[in-house]
Every structure is written in C-alpha cells, then in structure tokens.
All heavy atoms as TSV, in Angstrom:
chain	resi	resn	atom	element	x	y	z
A	1	MET	N	N	77.795	129.422	-36.991
A	1	MET	CA	C	76.770	129.015	-37.895
A	1	MET	C	C	76.637	127.526	-37.818
A	1	MET	O	O	77.626	126.779	-37.929
A	1	MET	CB	C	77.128	129.492	-39.319
A	1	MET	CG	C	76.070	129.151	-40.323
A	1	MET	SD	S	76.337	130.088	-41.866
A	1	MET	CE	C	77.323	128.940	-42.752
A	2	SER	N	N	75.417	127.030	-37.634
A	2	SER	CA	C	75.206	125.571	-37.546
A	2	SER	C	C	74.926	125.014	-38.934
A	2	SER	O	O	74.516	125.688	-39.838
A	2	SER	CB	C	74.073	125.244	-36.629
A	2	SER	OG	O	72.825	125.763	-37.157
A	3	GLY	N	N	75.162	123.691	-39.052
A	3	GLY	CA	C	74.952	123.029	-40.344
A	3	GLY	C	C	73.481	122.793	-40.586
A	3	GLY	O	O	72.635	122.849	-39.699
A	4	VAL	N	N	73.194	122.535	-41.824
A	4	VAL	CA	C	71.852	122.259	-42.283
A	4	VAL	C	C	71.550	120.757	-42.037
A	4	VAL	O	O	72.372	119.927	-42.376
A	4	VAL	CB	C	71.700	122.558	-43.779
A	4	VAL	CG1	C	70.364	122.111	-44.307
A	4	VAL	CG2	C	71.863	124.035	-44.025
A	5	SER	N	N	70.398	120.458	-41.448
A	5	SER	CA	C	70.022	119.069	-41.263
A	5	SER	C	C	69.806	118.399	-42.636
A	5	SER	O	O	69.200	118.985	-43.519
A	5	SER	CB	C	68.711	118.945	-40.478
A	5	SER	OG	O	68.896	119.443	-39.199
A	6	THR	N	N	70.347	117.216	-42.776
A	6	THR	CA	C	70.190	116.479	-44.036
A	6	THR	C	C	70.154	115.002	-43.803
A	6	THR	O	O	70.881	114.492	-42.911
A	6	THR	CB	C	71.304	116.830	-45.024
A	6	THR	OG1	O	71.086	116.109	-46.242
A	6	THR	CG2	C	72.676	116.492	-44.481
A	7	PRO	N	N	69.356	114.271	-44.549
A	7	PRO	CA	C	69.308	112.826	-44.431
A	7	PRO	C	C	70.253	112.120	-45.403
A	7	PRO	O	O	70.348	110.907	-45.429
A	7	PRO	CB	C	67.889	112.493	-44.802
A	7	PRO	CG	C	67.558	113.496	-45.839
A	7	PRO	CD	C	68.248	114.761	-45.354
A	8	CYS	N	N	70.992	112.934	-46.182
A	8	CYS	CA	C	71.884	112.368	-47.199
A	8	CYS	C	C	72.899	111.430	-46.577
A	8	CYS	O	O	73.628	111.775	-45.635
A	8	CYS	CB	C	72.602	113.470	-47.946
A	8	CYS	SG	S	73.622	112.857	-49.329
A	9	ILE	N	N	73.029	110.213	-47.168
A	9	ILE	CA	C	74.037	109.267	-46.745
A	9	ILE	C	C	75.002	108.944	-47.905
A	9	ILE	O	O	75.715	107.974	-47.880
A	9	ILE	CB	C	73.428	107.970	-46.169
A	9	ILE	CG1	C	72.559	107.255	-47.244
A	9	ILE	CG2	C	72.638	108.256	-44.916
A	9	ILE	CD1	C	72.087	105.887	-46.830
A	10	ARG	N	N	74.978	109.802	-48.893
A	10	ARG	CA	C	75.866	109.744	-50.054
A	10	ARG	C	C	75.732	108.452	-50.908
A	10	ARG	O	O	76.661	107.919	-51.425
A	10	ARG	CB	C	77.322	109.982	-49.613
A	10	ARG	CG	C	77.532	111.273	-48.885
A	10	ARG	CD	C	78.881	111.832	-49.091
A	10	ARG	NE	N	79.150	112.963	-48.273
A	10	ARG	CZ	C	78.676	114.186	-48.422
A	10	ARG	NH1	N	77.842	114.432	-49.372
A	10	ARG	NH2	N	79.000	115.164	-47.609
A	11	ILE	N	N	74.487	107.967	-50.906
A	11	ILE	CA	C	74.089	106.904	-51.830
A	11	ILE	C	C	73.058	107.562	-52.749
A	11	ILE	O	O	71.878	107.417	-52.547
A	11	ILE	CB	C	73.511	105.680	-51.136
A	11	ILE	CG1	C	74.539	105.114	-50.199
A	11	ILE	CG2	C	73.041	104.633	-52.149
A	11	ILE	CD1	C	74.053	103.951	-49.353
A	12	CYS	N	N	73.546	108.314	-53.681
A	12	CYS	CA	C	72.651	109.195	-54.479
A	12	CYS	C	C	72.272	108.494	-55.794
A	12	CYS	O	O	72.870	108.698	-56.847
A	12	CYS	CB	C	73.352	110.521	-54.804
A	12	CYS	SG	S	73.842	111.350	-53.260
A	13	VAL	N	N	71.278	107.647	-55.678
A	13	VAL	CA	C	70.750	106.877	-56.813
A	13	VAL	C	C	69.256	107.029	-56.810
A	13	VAL	O	O	68.613	106.681	-55.813
A	13	VAL	CB	C	71.142	105.390	-56.707
A	13	VAL	CG1	C	70.547	104.583	-57.855
A	13	VAL	CG2	C	72.656	105.208	-56.651
A	14	ILE	N	N	68.698	107.547	-57.871
A	14	ILE	CA	C	67.225	107.730	-57.973
A	14	ILE	C	C	66.640	106.479	-58.621
A	14	ILE	O	O	67.003	106.093	-59.736
A	14	ILE	CB	C	66.875	108.972	-58.792
A	14	ILE	CG1	C	67.480	110.227	-58.183
A	14	ILE	CG2	C	65.358	109.102	-58.920
A	14	ILE	CD1	C	66.991	110.531	-56.798
A	15	ASP	N	N	65.735	105.833	-57.883
A	15	ASP	CA	C	64.996	104.715	-58.415
A	15	ASP	C	C	63.888	105.308	-59.305
A	15	ASP	O	O	63.025	105.984	-58.804
A	15	ASP	CB	C	64.361	103.926	-57.284
A	15	ASP	CG	C	63.574	102.729	-57.731
A	15	ASP	OD1	O	62.596	102.971	-58.470
A	15	ASP	OD2	O	63.937	101.627	-57.378
A	16	GLN	N	N	63.995	105.008	-60.578
A	16	GLN	CA	C	63.073	105.649	-61.541
A	16	GLN	C	C	61.621	105.218	-61.337
A	16	GLN	O	O	60.704	106.011	-61.577
A	16	GLN	CB	C	63.520	105.366	-62.983
A	16	GLN	CG	C	64.857	106.007	-63.340
A	16	GLN	CD	C	64.830	107.496	-63.218
A	16	GLN	OE1	O	63.924	108.187	-63.681
A	16	GLN	NE2	N	65.826	108.061	-62.557
A	17	ALA	N	N	61.407	104.015	-60.935
A	17	ALA	CA	C	60.025	103.499	-60.721
A	17	ALA	C	C	59.374	104.159	-59.512
A	17	ALA	O	O	58.240	104.610	-59.562
A	17	ALA	CB	C	60.027	102.005	-60.592
A	18	ARG	N	N	60.146	104.320	-58.461
A	18	ARG	CA	C	59.624	104.906	-57.206
A	18	ARG	C	C	59.818	106.383	-57.142
A	18	ARG	O	O	59.184	107.059	-56.369
A	18	ARG	CB	C	60.265	104.239	-55.997
A	18	ARG	CG	C	59.957	102.798	-55.900
A	18	ARG	CD	C	60.657	102.095	-54.728
A	18	ARG	NE	N	62.130	102.313	-54.787
A	18	ARG	CZ	C	62.834	102.629	-53.739
A	18	ARG	NH1	N	62.303	102.778	-52.562
A	18	ARG	NH2	N	64.127	102.825	-53.880
A	19	ARG	N	N	60.748	106.896	-57.959
A	19	ARG	CA	C	61.039	108.326	-58.008
A	19	ARG	C	C	61.537	108.813	-56.656
A	19	ARG	O	O	61.267	109.948	-56.247
A	19	ARG	CB	C	59.881	109.128	-58.516
A	19	ARG	CG	C	59.386	108.625	-59.883
A	19	ARG	CD	C	58.309	109.472	-60.455
A	19	ARG	NE	N	58.843	110.674	-61.011
A	19	ARG	CZ	C	59.224	110.858	-62.277
A	19	ARG	NH1	N	59.086	109.872	-63.109
A	19	ARG	NH2	N	59.662	112.015	-62.678
A	20	LEU	N	N	62.305	107.998	-55.980
A	20	LEU	CA	C	62.910	108.326	-54.717
A	20	LEU	C	C	64.415	108.023	-54.724
A	20	LEU	O	O	64.792	107.072	-55.395
A	20	LEU	CB	C	62.273	107.541	-53.546
A	20	LEU	CG	C	60.825	107.726	-53.250
A	20	LEU	CD1	C	60.356	106.757	-52.167
A	20	LEU	CD2	C	60.569	109.161	-52.808
A	21	CYS	N	N	65.170	108.770	-53.961
A	21	CYS	CA	C	66.593	108.425	-53.787
A	21	CYS	C	C	66.632	107.143	-52.989
A	21	CYS	O	O	66.006	107.026	-51.917
A	21	CYS	CB	C	67.306	109.524	-53.058
A	21	CYS	SG	S	69.003	109.143	-52.634
A	22	GLU	N	N	67.453	106.177	-53.441
A	22	GLU	CA	C	67.548	104.947	-52.708
A	22	GLU	C	C	68.323	105.086	-51.415
A	22	GLU	O	O	68.190	104.241	-50.508
A	22	GLU	CB	C	68.242	103.871	-53.561
A	22	GLU	CG	C	67.388	103.409	-54.746
A	22	GLU	CD	C	68.055	102.389	-55.596
A	22	GLU	OE1	O	69.131	101.855	-55.237
A	22	GLU	OE2	O	67.515	102.087	-56.670
A	23	GLY	N	N	69.110	106.148	-51.288
A	23	GLY	CA	C	69.868	106.337	-50.058
A	23	GLY	C	C	69.060	107.036	-48.972
A	23	GLY	O	O	69.048	106.566	-47.825
A	24	CYS	N	N	68.413	108.129	-49.316
A	24	CYS	CA	C	67.706	108.884	-48.262
A	24	CYS	C	C	66.212	108.879	-48.338
A	24	CYS	O	O	65.551	109.243	-47.347
A	24	CYS	CB	C	68.223	110.319	-48.296
A	24	CYS	SG	S	67.710	111.251	-49.763
A	25	GLY	N	N	65.644	108.536	-49.488
A	25	GLY	CA	C	64.172	108.462	-49.614
A	25	GLY	C	C	63.523	109.782	-50.062
A	25	GLY	O	O	62.292	109.871	-50.167
A	26	ARG	N	N	64.336	110.785	-50.371
A	26	ARG	CA	C	63.745	112.076	-50.830
A	26	ARG	C	C	63.436	111.973	-52.307
A	26	ARG	O	O	64.048	111.250	-53.096
A	26	ARG	CB	C	64.694	113.229	-50.607
A	26	ARG	CG	C	64.914	113.558	-49.165
A	26	ARG	CD	C	65.834	114.735	-48.978
A	26	ARG	NE	N	67.211	114.377	-49.356
A	26	ARG	CZ	C	68.238	115.214	-49.418
A	26	ARG	NH1	N	68.050	116.501	-49.160
A	26	ARG	NH2	N	69.423	114.779	-49.742
A	27	THR	N	N	62.495	112.813	-52.765
A	27	THR	CA	C	62.196	113.003	-54.171
A	27	THR	C	C	63.194	113.958	-54.791
A	27	THR	O	O	63.909	114.674	-54.026
A	27	THR	CB	C	60.794	113.593	-54.387
A	27	THR	OG1	O	60.774	114.926	-53.847
A	27	THR	CG2	C	59.718	112.762	-53.709
A	28	LEU	N	N	63.271	113.972	-56.124
A	28	LEU	CA	C	64.154	114.941	-56.763
A	28	LEU	C	C	63.791	116.360	-56.414
A	28	LEU	O	O	64.667	117.216	-56.230
A	28	LEU	CB	C	64.120	114.752	-58.269
A	28	LEU	CG	C	64.881	113.557	-58.840
A	28	LEU	CD1	C	64.614	113.407	-60.315
A	28	LEU	CD2	C	66.374	113.688	-58.536
A	29	ALA	N	N	62.505	116.658	-56.344
A	29	ALA	CA	C	62.062	118.043	-55.974
A	29	ALA	C	C	62.533	118.390	-54.596
A	29	ALA	O	O	62.988	119.523	-54.333
A	29	ALA	CB	C	60.545	118.147	-56.106
A	30	GLU	N	N	62.445	117.464	-53.634
A	30	GLU	CA	C	62.926	117.717	-52.282
A	30	GLU	C	C	64.411	117.929	-52.264
A	30	GLU	O	O	64.890	118.848	-51.571
A	30	GLU	CB	C	62.500	116.584	-51.356
A	30	GLU	CG	C	61.030	116.540	-51.099
A	30	GLU	CD	C	60.576	115.277	-50.435
A	30	GLU	OE1	O	61.294	114.245	-50.448
A	30	GLU	OE2	O	59.427	115.290	-49.919
A	31	ILE	N	N	65.141	117.114	-52.991
A	31	ILE	CA	C	66.598	117.268	-53.021
A	31	ILE	C	C	66.964	118.633	-53.620
A	31	ILE	O	O	67.791	119.355	-53.062
A	31	ILE	CB	C	67.252	116.105	-53.809
A	31	ILE	CG1	C	67.038	114.800	-53.064
A	31	ILE	CG2	C	68.708	116.383	-54.084
A	31	ILE	CD1	C	67.379	113.543	-53.900
A	32	ALA	N	N	66.356	119.000	-54.707
A	32	ALA	CA	C	66.646	120.260	-55.378
A	32	ALA	C	C	66.286	121.473	-54.506
A	32	ALA	O	O	67.003	122.484	-54.456
A	32	ALA	CB	C	65.924	120.366	-56.704
A	33	GLY	N	N	65.165	121.384	-53.762
A	33	GLY	CA	C	64.698	122.488	-52.984
A	33	GLY	C	C	65.281	122.552	-51.541
A	33	GLY	O	O	65.006	123.495	-50.804
A	34	TRP	N	N	66.013	121.518	-51.162
A	34	TRP	CA	C	66.556	121.424	-49.809
A	34	TRP	C	C	67.236	122.680	-49.291
A	34	TRP	O	O	66.959	123.145	-48.183
A	34	TRP	CB	C	67.456	120.223	-49.714
A	34	TRP	CG	C	67.572	119.641	-48.348
A	34	TRP	CD1	C	68.678	119.787	-47.496
A	34	TRP	CD2	C	66.617	118.869	-47.618
A	34	TRP	NE1	N	68.416	119.145	-46.301
A	34	TRP	CE2	C	67.177	118.569	-46.368
A	34	TRP	CE3	C	65.351	118.434	-47.941
A	34	TRP	CZ2	C	66.504	117.817	-45.419
A	34	TRP	CZ3	C	64.672	117.662	-47.009
A	34	TRP	CH2	C	65.244	117.370	-45.770
A	35	PRO	N	N	68.130	123.300	-50.068
A	35	PRO	CA	C	68.844	124.500	-49.543
A	35	PRO	C	C	67.910	125.676	-49.274
A	35	PRO	O	O	68.240	126.554	-48.444
A	35	PRO	CB	C	69.827	124.843	-50.663
A	35	PRO	CG	C	69.961	123.582	-51.482
A	35	PRO	CD	C	68.636	122.898	-51.375
A	36	ARG	N	N	66.785	125.729	-49.967
A	36	ARG	CA	C	65.870	126.844	-49.792
A	36	ARG	C	C	64.804	126.591	-48.710
A	36	ARG	O	O	64.020	127.534	-48.403
A	36	ARG	CB	C	65.188	127.188	-51.106
A	36	ARG	CG	C	66.198	127.707	-52.144
A	36	ARG	CD	C	65.536	128.029	-53.467
A	36	ARG	NE	N	64.875	126.915	-54.126
A	36	ARG	CZ	C	65.472	125.935	-54.804
A	36	ARG	NH1	N	66.798	125.898	-54.878
A	36	ARG	NH2	N	64.807	124.944	-55.361
A	37	MET	N	N	64.697	125.375	-48.211
A	37	MET	CA	C	63.684	125.051	-47.185
A	37	MET	C	C	64.098	125.552	-45.831
A	37	MET	O	O	65.302	125.652	-45.537
A	37	MET	CB	C	63.485	123.529	-47.124
A	37	MET	CG	C	62.825	122.931	-48.308
A	37	MET	SD	S	62.701	121.158	-48.031
A	37	MET	CE	C	62.170	120.644	-49.682
A	38	SER	N	N	63.107	125.821	-45.004
A	38	SER	CA	C	63.413	126.163	-43.594
A	38	SER	C	C	63.797	124.920	-42.879
A	38	SER	O	O	63.517	123.806	-43.323
A	38	SER	CB	C	62.150	126.758	-42.926
A	38	SER	OG	O	61.158	125.756	-42.789
A	39	GLU	N	N	64.418	125.056	-41.733
A	39	GLU	CA	C	64.801	123.917	-40.934
A	39	GLU	C	C	63.555	123.095	-40.518
A	39	GLU	O	O	63.589	121.863	-40.534
A	39	GLU	CB	C	65.582	124.353	-39.693
A	39	GLU	CG	C	66.074	123.197	-38.836
A	39	GLU	CD	C	67.177	122.358	-39.482
A	39	GLU	OE1	O	67.635	122.692	-40.618
A	39	GLU	OE2	O	67.596	121.381	-38.861
A	40	ALA	N	N	62.462	123.764	-40.247
A	40	ALA	CA	C	61.218	123.078	-39.890
A	40	ALA	C	C	60.716	122.221	-41.013
A	40	ALA	O	O	60.255	121.088	-40.823
A	40	ALA	CB	C	60.141	124.065	-39.428
A	41	GLU	N	N	60.782	122.766	-42.234
A	41	GLU	CA	C	60.335	121.983	-43.430
A	41	GLU	C	C	61.239	120.746	-43.639
A	41	GLU	O	O	60.729	119.675	-43.919
A	41	GLU	CB	C	60.374	122.847	-44.688
A	41	GLU	CG	C	59.331	123.934	-44.714
A	41	GLU	CD	C	59.539	124.917	-45.823
A	41	GLU	OE1	O	60.731	125.380	-46.060
A	41	GLU	OE2	O	58.558	125.239	-46.513
A	42	ARG	N	N	62.535	120.937	-43.464
A	42	ARG	CA	C	63.464	119.804	-43.626
A	42	ARG	C	C	63.205	118.715	-42.594
A	42	ARG	O	O	63.162	117.561	-42.922
A	42	ARG	CB	C	64.899	120.281	-43.536
A	42	ARG	CG	C	65.342	121.162	-44.693
A	42	ARG	CD	C	66.827	121.283	-44.813
A	42	ARG	NE	N	67.552	122.216	-44.023
A	42	ARG	CZ	C	67.518	123.546	-44.057
A	42	ARG	NH1	N	66.682	124.175	-44.740
A	42	ARG	NH2	N	68.283	124.258	-43.325
A	43	LEU	N	N	62.992	119.128	-41.346
A	43	LEU	CA	C	62.735	118.152	-40.286
A	43	LEU	C	C	61.429	117.408	-40.506
A	43	LEU	O	O	61.331	116.226	-40.217
A	43	LEU	CB	C	62.735	118.846	-38.907
A	43	LEU	CG	C	64.128	119.402	-38.489
A	43	LEU	CD1	C	63.984	120.236	-37.197
A	43	LEU	CD2	C	65.124	118.278	-38.317
A	44	GLU	N	N	60.423	118.068	-41.055
A	44	GLU	CA	C	59.160	117.401	-41.347
A	44	GLU	C	C	59.352	116.336	-42.406
A	44	GLU	O	O	58.866	115.214	-42.266
A	44	GLU	CB	C	58.095	118.439	-41.813
A	44	GLU	CG	C	56.767	117.811	-42.160
A	44	GLU	CD	C	56.095	117.079	-41.004
A	44	GLU	OE1	O	56.297	117.518	-39.803
A	44	GLU	OE2	O	55.370	116.135	-41.247
A	45	ILE	N	N	60.071	116.671	-43.466
A	45	ILE	CA	C	60.355	115.689	-44.495
A	45	ILE	C	C	61.170	114.524	-43.921
A	45	ILE	O	O	60.907	113.351	-44.175
A	45	ILE	CB	C	61.081	116.333	-45.701
A	45	ILE	CG1	C	60.109	117.266	-46.417
A	45	ILE	CG2	C	61.629	115.254	-46.627
A	45	ILE	CD1	C	60.755	118.155	-47.441
A	46	MET	N	N	62.162	114.861	-43.083
A	46	MET	CA	C	62.992	113.822	-42.516
A	46	MET	C	C	62.215	112.876	-41.631
A	46	MET	O	O	62.551	111.680	-41.568
A	46	MET	CB	C	64.161	114.472	-41.744
A	46	MET	CG	C	65.212	115.089	-42.672
A	46	MET	SD	S	66.492	116.034	-41.842
A	46	MET	CE	C	67.381	114.704	-41.045
A	47	ARG	N	N	61.144	113.331	-41.017
A	47	ARG	CA	C	60.269	112.452	-40.176
A	47	ARG	C	C	59.552	111.464	-41.090
A	47	ARG	O	O	59.263	110.372	-40.605
A	47	ARG	CB	C	59.270	113.272	-39.377
A	47	ARG	CG	C	59.854	113.857	-38.098
A	47	ARG	CD	C	58.738	114.434	-37.258
A	47	ARG	NE	N	58.336	115.768	-37.689
A	47	ARG	CZ	C	58.953	116.885	-37.378
A	47	ARG	NH1	N	60.031	116.899	-36.653
A	47	ARG	NH2	N	58.486	118.031	-37.852
A	48	GLU	N	N	59.295	111.815	-42.307
A	48	GLU	CA	C	58.602	110.915	-43.253
A	48	GLU	C	C	59.463	109.881	-43.897
A	48	GLU	O	O	58.982	108.838	-44.353
A	48	GLU	CB	C	57.926	111.745	-44.341
A	48	GLU	CG	C	56.903	112.751	-43.902
A	48	GLU	CD	C	56.427	113.630	-45.032
A	48	GLU	OE1	O	56.790	113.409	-46.192
A	48	GLU	OE2	O	55.681	114.602	-44.729
A	49	LEU	N	N	60.760	110.130	-43.975
A	49	LEU	CA	C	61.651	109.262	-44.747
A	49	LEU	C	C	61.731	107.810	-44.294
A	49	LEU	O	O	61.718	106.919	-45.180
A	49	LEU	CB	C	63.041	109.882	-44.816
A	49	LEU	CG	C	63.105	111.267	-45.491
A	49	LEU	CD1	C	64.525	111.809	-45.446
A	49	LEU	CD2	C	62.546	111.245	-46.906
A	50	PRO	N	N	61.791	107.500	-43.045
A	50	PRO	CA	C	61.861	106.087	-42.661
A	50	PRO	C	C	60.677	105.278	-43.206
A	50	PRO	O	O	60.844	104.168	-43.663
A	50	PRO	CB	C	61.897	106.109	-41.137
A	50	PRO	CG	C	62.468	107.445	-40.781
A	50	PRO	CD	C	61.938	108.384	-41.867
A	51	GLY	N	N	59.501	105.849	-43.137
A	51	GLY	CA	C	58.322	105.201	-43.684
A	51	GLY	C	C	58.372	104.996	-45.183
A	51	GLY	O	O	58.002	103.972	-45.697
A	52	ARG	N	N	58.878	106.011	-45.881
A	52	ARG	CA	C	59.001	105.911	-47.315
A	52	ARG	C	C	59.955	104.753	-47.699
A	52	ARG	O	O	59.668	103.974	-48.566
A	52	ARG	CB	C	59.571	107.197	-47.925
A	52	ARG	CG	C	58.697	108.335	-47.914
A	52	ARG	CD	C	59.388	109.525	-48.538
A	52	ARG	NE	N	58.666	110.775	-48.302
A	52	ARG	CZ	C	59.094	111.905	-48.783
A	52	ARG	NH1	N	60.192	111.984	-49.515
A	52	ARG	NH2	N	58.408	113.032	-48.520
A	53	LEU	N	N	61.097	104.739	-46.988
A	53	LEU	CA	C	62.119	103.743	-47.312
A	53	LEU	C	C	61.593	102.341	-46.917
A	53	LEU	O	O	61.914	101.374	-47.637
A	53	LEU	CB	C	63.434	104.085	-46.637
A	53	LEU	CG	C	64.121	105.303	-47.189
A	53	LEU	CD1	C	65.299	105.710	-46.302
A	53	LEU	CD2	C	64.598	105.080	-48.587
A	54	ALA	N	N	60.911	102.216	-45.866
A	54	ALA	CA	C	60.412	100.916	-45.372
A	54	ALA	C	C	59.348	100.350	-46.298
A	54	ALA	O	O	59.343	99.152	-46.565
A	54	ALA	CB	C	59.899	101.010	-43.960
A	55	THR	N	N	58.467	101.205	-46.828
A	55	THR	CA	C	57.367	100.713	-47.663
A	55	THR	C	C	57.720	100.588	-49.105
A	55	THR	O	O	56.970	100.006	-49.885
A	55	THR	CB	C	56.132	101.617	-47.513
A	55	THR	OG1	O	56.477	102.932	-47.946
A	55	THR	CG2	C	55.594	101.631	-46.130
A	56	SER	N	N	58.871	101.126	-49.505
A	56	SER	CA	C	59.203	101.110	-50.943
A	56	SER	C	C	60.620	100.563	-51.182
A	56	SER	O	O	61.269	100.965	-52.114
A	56	SER	CB	C	59.039	102.526	-51.525
A	56	SER	OG	O	59.921	103.424	-50.855
A	57	GLU	N	N	61.034	99.693	-50.287
A	57	GLU	CA	C	62.410	99.142	-50.408
A	57	GLU	C	C	62.537	98.368	-51.720
A	57	GLU	O	O	61.689	97.554	-52.064
A	57	GLU	CB	C	62.606	98.180	-49.215
A	57	GLU	CG	C	64.021	97.681	-49.128
A	57	GLU	CD	C	64.161	96.835	-47.876
A	57	GLU	OE1	O	64.448	97.409	-46.834
A	57	GLU	OE2	O	63.930	95.627	-47.939
A	58	PRO	N	N	63.562	98.664	-52.497
A	58	PRO	CA	C	63.791	97.959	-53.765
A	58	PRO	C	C	63.978	96.465	-53.559
A	58	PRO	O	O	64.406	96.012	-52.529
A	58	PRO	CB	C	65.057	98.544	-54.339
A	58	PRO	CG	C	65.457	99.663	-53.451
A	58	PRO	CD	C	64.615	99.602	-52.210
A	59	GLU	N	N	63.551	95.642	-54.520
A	59	GLU	CA	C	63.618	94.210	-54.468
A	59	GLU	C	C	65.073	93.731	-54.126
A	59	GLU	O	O	65.216	92.834	-53.357
A	59	GLU	CB	C	63.220	93.569	-55.792
A	59	GLU	CG	C	61.748	93.623	-56.029
A	59	GLU	CD	C	60.975	92.730	-55.088
A	59	GLU	OE1	O	61.442	91.609	-54.779
A	59	GLU	OE2	O	59.854	93.155	-54.684
A	60	ARG	N	N	66.032	94.406	-54.640
A	60	ARG	CA	C	67.417	93.920	-54.416
A	60	ARG	C	C	67.880	94.050	-52.977
A	60	ARG	O	O	68.881	93.472	-52.597
A	60	ARG	CB	C	68.372	94.627	-55.364
A	60	ARG	CG	C	68.530	96.083	-55.075
A	60	ARG	CD	C	69.494	96.696	-56.064
A	60	ARG	NE	N	69.549	98.122	-55.753
A	60	ARG	CZ	C	70.020	99.000	-56.586
A	60	ARG	NH1	N	70.367	98.641	-57.774
A	60	ARG	NH2	N	70.053	100.257	-56.263
A	61	PHE	N	N	67.167	94.854	-52.161
A	61	PHE	CA	C	67.546	95.022	-50.783
A	61	PHE	C	C	66.723	94.190	-49.813
A	61	PHE	O	O	66.865	94.258	-48.639
A	61	PHE	CB	C	67.496	96.522	-50.378
A	61	PHE	CG	C	68.480	97.353	-51.099
A	61	PHE	CD1	C	68.088	98.479	-51.817
A	61	PHE	CD2	C	69.860	97.038	-51.087
A	61	PHE	CE1	C	68.998	99.251	-52.516
A	61	PHE	CE2	C	70.768	97.828	-51.767
A	61	PHE	CZ	C	70.335	98.924	-52.496
A	62	ARG	N	N	65.755	93.450	-50.306
A	62	ARG	CA	C	64.882	92.646	-49.445
A	62	ARG	C	C	65.509	91.329	-49.137
A	62	ARG	O	O	66.316	90.788	-49.754
A	62	ARG	CB	C	63.533	92.420	-50.112
A	62	ARG	CG	C	62.732	93.668	-50.177
A	62	ARG	CD	C	61.330	93.390	-50.696
A	62	ARG	NE	N	60.765	94.707	-50.995
A	62	ARG	CZ	C	59.733	94.885	-51.706
A	62	ARG	NH1	N	59.023	93.862	-52.151
A	62	ARG	NH2	N	59.256	96.051	-51.936
C-alpha cells in the first residue's frame, strides 16, 4: 500500500485573515477533506499551493 500524497510540512497554523495554513497553503476544508479525496484531487490542489503561498505570504515572512 502506498502513502497518500500530502503537502503537510507540520507547520499547522491557520492564518485567520487569509484562511490558509501557513505551512502548506491549504484551506481548512481541504485539510479536513484530504483523506476522502482521490489522489488526482490531492495532486490538483498540490499544484495550486505554491501560487497560494507566494501571493499570500504573511508579512512576518517577507
């Protein structure tokens, strides 16, 4: 059995203003639904994450 693809880097902090995890860039709904998603759905979201993190980087990390 292979593992589930995940972008989690164990920095699980939700930015309330952006409503995204500061570590991986997922929304709470995506995090909660991750185990029920197909691998194709997970990979599609993972393709979007770099752009989310780049355009919404918190002030403290700039």
